[in-house]
N, C-alpha and C positions, 0 to 999 in steps of 0.2 A: 857194427857200422852198416852192414848190408840190410839189417832189420830196420834201421832208422831211415835208410834211403827208400826202402819199400814202403814204409809207413808214410813218408812224405809224398811219394808218388801217388799213393792211394788217396791222400787228402787232396792233392791237386786235381786228380781225376774227378773226385766228388764235387769239388768247387766248379770245375769246368762243366760237369753235367748239370749243375744247378743253374749256371749262367745260360747254357743252351736252352734249358727249359723255360727260363724267364724270357729269353729272346723270342722263342717260338710263340709264347703267349702274347707278347707285345705285338709281333707282326700279325698274328691272327686278329687281334683287336683292331689294328690299323686297317687291315683288309676289309673287315666288316664296316668300319667307319667310312672308308672311301666308297664302298658299294652303296651304303645308305645315301651318301651325299650325291652320288651319280644318279641313283634312282630318283631322287627328288628333282634334279634338274631336268632329267628326261621326261618325267611326268608333267613338268611344266611345258615342255615342248610339244606334247601331244601324244595321243595313244598310238597313232599310226606308225610313227617312227620308233620301233621297239629296240633301239640300240643307241649307243653313243660312242664316237671315236675320241678316245682319251688323248692319244698322242699320234701325230702324223709327221712323216719325214719323206722328202722326195728329192730326186736328183734328175736334172734335165740337161741334155746336151744337144747342141745344134752345130753341125760341122760345116765347113767350107762355105761360109757366108762372105760374098764378095762385096767390096766397097764400091760406091758410085764413082765412076770415072777413074777406076784403078783396078789393076789385076791382083792386088793384094787381097788376101782372105783372112778371116778371123774365125776362131772357134769359140762359141759361147757356152759357158757352163753356169748352171744355177742350182743352188741347194736351198731347201726350205725346211723349217721345222716348226711345229706348233704344239703347245701344251696348255691345257686349261684345267684349273682346279676350282670346283665349286665348294662353297662353305654354307651349309644350311643354317638359317636363323629361325625360320618358322615354316609352316605349311605353305605360305604364300610368298615367302621372300628368301632369296639366297644371294650371297656375295659371289661374284665370279672374278677370278684372278688367273694369271698365267703369263706366258711369254711367247712371242713369235720371233723366229730367226729367219733371215734371208740373206743370201750372198750371191753376187753376180761377178763372174770373171770373164773378161774379154779384152780385146784391143778395140777401143772406141774411136780410133782414128788410125788410118794407115801409116801415119808417121810417128805413132806412139807405141810404146811397149804395152804388154798386157797390164791391165789394171783390175783391181778388185774393190768392190764396194759392198758394204754390209748394212743391214737394217736390224735393229733390236727394238721390238715393241713390247712395252709392258701393258698388260690388259687388267684394267680395274673397273669393275662394274657390278651390276646386279640384275637378277632375273625376278620379275614381279608378276604374280598371277592376280590380275585385277578382278576377274570373275570367271564363270564357267566358260565363257567364250573368248575373252580378251586376256592376253598376257603381253609383256614387254621385256625387252632386253636393253639395258642402258649401259654404255661403255665409255670410259675415258681411255685414250690410247696415246700416251706419251712415248716418244721413241728417240733413239739415236740412229742417224742415217748418214753415213759418210764412208770415205775410204779408210778411216781410222788411223791415218798417219799421225794425227794429233787430234785432240778434242778441243773444240772451240764452240762458241755460241751458235754458229751456223750449223753445227752437227745435230742440234736438238730441234725436234718438231713436236707439235701438240695437236691431237685430234680427238674425235669422239664419234660415236654412232648410236642411233636409236633405231630399234627394229621391233615393230609391233606385229602381233600374230592374232588372226581371227580364225577360230576353229569352226568351220561351217559344218563339216561332217567328221565322223570318226577317222576317215582315211583321206581327208582333204582339208587344207587350211590355206588362207591367204597370208602374205607377209608384205609389209611395206614400212619404209622408214627413210633415213637419211644418214649419210656419212660425210663428215667434213674434216679437213686437215689443213694445217698451216704449212703448205709445201714451200720449198725454196723458191719456186717461181711465183708464189702468191697463194691466196686462199683457194682451195679446191673443194667443191661441193658436189656430192653425188646423190640424187634421189634414188631410192631403191624400191623395186616392185617385184613380187614373186609369189610362188605358191609351192605347196608340197602335195604329192598325190601318190597313193599306193593302190593298185587295182585289187579287185576282190580275190584274185588267185594268189596275191602277194608275191607275184613274180616280176611285174613291171613297176618301177619306181621312178618318179620324176621330182627332182629338186631344182627349182628355178629361182634365181635371185638376180634379176637384171638391173644394171648392165654388168654385174660382177661375175656371175657364174651360172652355168647350166650343167646339170648332170642327169642323164637318162640312162638307166641300166635295166638289164633283164637277166633273171636268174635261170641259167640253163640247168643247173643241178643245185643241190644244197650247198655245194662248196665253190661252184664256178659261175662267174658272171661276165657278161660282155656289156660294154657301155660306150656312150658318146659324151665327151666333156668339152665345155668351153670355159675359158678363164680369161677375164680382162683385168688389166692392172694399170694404174698410173702411180709412179713413185718418183721421188727426187732424192739424190744423194750428194752431199757436199764433197767437193774435190779440194783437198787442202794443198795439193801440189800445183804450183802456178804453171800456166802455159803462156810463155811469152810475157806480155805486159798485162794480161788479163788477171783480175783478182776476183775473189768470190765466185769462182766457177762452180757449177753444179751439173750433174748428169740427170736428165729428165727421161725416165723410162715410160714407154707406152706400149703395151703388148696385148695382143689378142691371139690366144693359142687355142686351136681346135684339134682334138685328137680322139681316136678310138682306143679303147683299152680292154684288157683282159685281166680279170681279178680272180685270185684263188685265196680262200679263207681256210685256216686250220681250225681244229677243234678248240684250241686255246685262245682264239680270238685274234691271232696275228694274221693279217691280210697282206698279200703281195699283189701289186698292180704294175702292169707293163703297158705303156701307151705309145702309139705312133701317130704323128700328126704333122701340122704345119702352122707356123706363125702367119698371121694375116695383118698387114698394115702396122707392123711393129716399128719402133724407132727408139734409138738411144742417142739423144742429142745433148750436146754440151752448150750451156749458155752462161752469161754472167749478168743478165737483166731479168726483170720480173714482169708479170702481167697484172692487170687490175683484178681479174677474177677468172677462175677456171671451172668449167663444168664438162661433162662427157661430150666429146666431139666439138667443143668450142672454147676459145680463150679470148676474153675481152681485154682490149688495150694491149694487144700483143704486137710489140714493135721490136722483138728480140732478133738478134743476128746470131745464127748458128755458128759455132766455133769449130765444129768438126765435120768430117764426111760421114755419111750414113752407110751402113751395110744393109744388104737386101734381106727380104723375108727368106725363111729357110725351113727345111724339114727338121723335125725334132723327135727325140726319143726320151721318154720319161719313165723312170722307175720309182715306185713308191712302196713304202711299208707303213702300216699303221696298226694300232691296237684297238680293236672294236669290242666293247662290252655288250654282249647280247643280253638284254633284260628279260626278254620273253621269247620263247621259241615260236617261229612261224608255224602255220599249219603244215604238218608233215615234215618239219625241219628236224634233221637228225645230226646236225653239226655237233 
């Protein structure tokens, strides 16, 4: 009997070893495939930027924000996540897919309890290399954006973006395009203009995409960077819970965050970032009416009546973690 048990145990061990060997081979092949796909997409983005951020996640908190004409305060919390997966088709074409997550939690009126709104955006698009100088990224961006108390037609939005890149030099390129989305307040259109620059020492880097974002950073060592960041956003979220007699309420978010940050990168590509800054001209307004057209800093046909009280600008602390795949070591880089 003991001999049979020993034999059975040896057979199970052998099968387990075979399964583990097959799994190791599968994961090894998957890692190589992902690396090839990522290398393709980054090669389309330009030689100067020798890395790609595969996954990003951040958490922002802004404490003690006082409401207008009230002694009441609210604490604002925001969480974001972003994942992008490229699928290579040819040397000049790749599908791009992924998902973006965002969540905001705060009291949006001194007479209301804390509320939470969430945005889930599906990214569907392509990166096309037109020639040695020109390339383009074309994206469809359907999303669910609401408090998720229930799912209705008002929770769905549809948008898209086109971003063209002209590579002038190996370390410098121009970017321009347009972003458009069917927000709950109406159609919102954002012209985009920017550039990427890496200096000859490969220490100073500038990533500018106005009016959405600016990132300026300087490498103090191979592992440590300091930087200045600006991020501007306009979003709208459906509020399914009624307030009084109003129906079809939505939260319109408009933020401009400026902060300095300190970044540390590990040898395995995991980066940690801690930022300190302030919001400038932010608003979280509740409406139940629409505008004719929205563009940055202007809304046409805007006769909306705001249904909540605003809270003030405030200081913020932002913690981020992201995985960066370094495709080519910088000169003298020993990460």
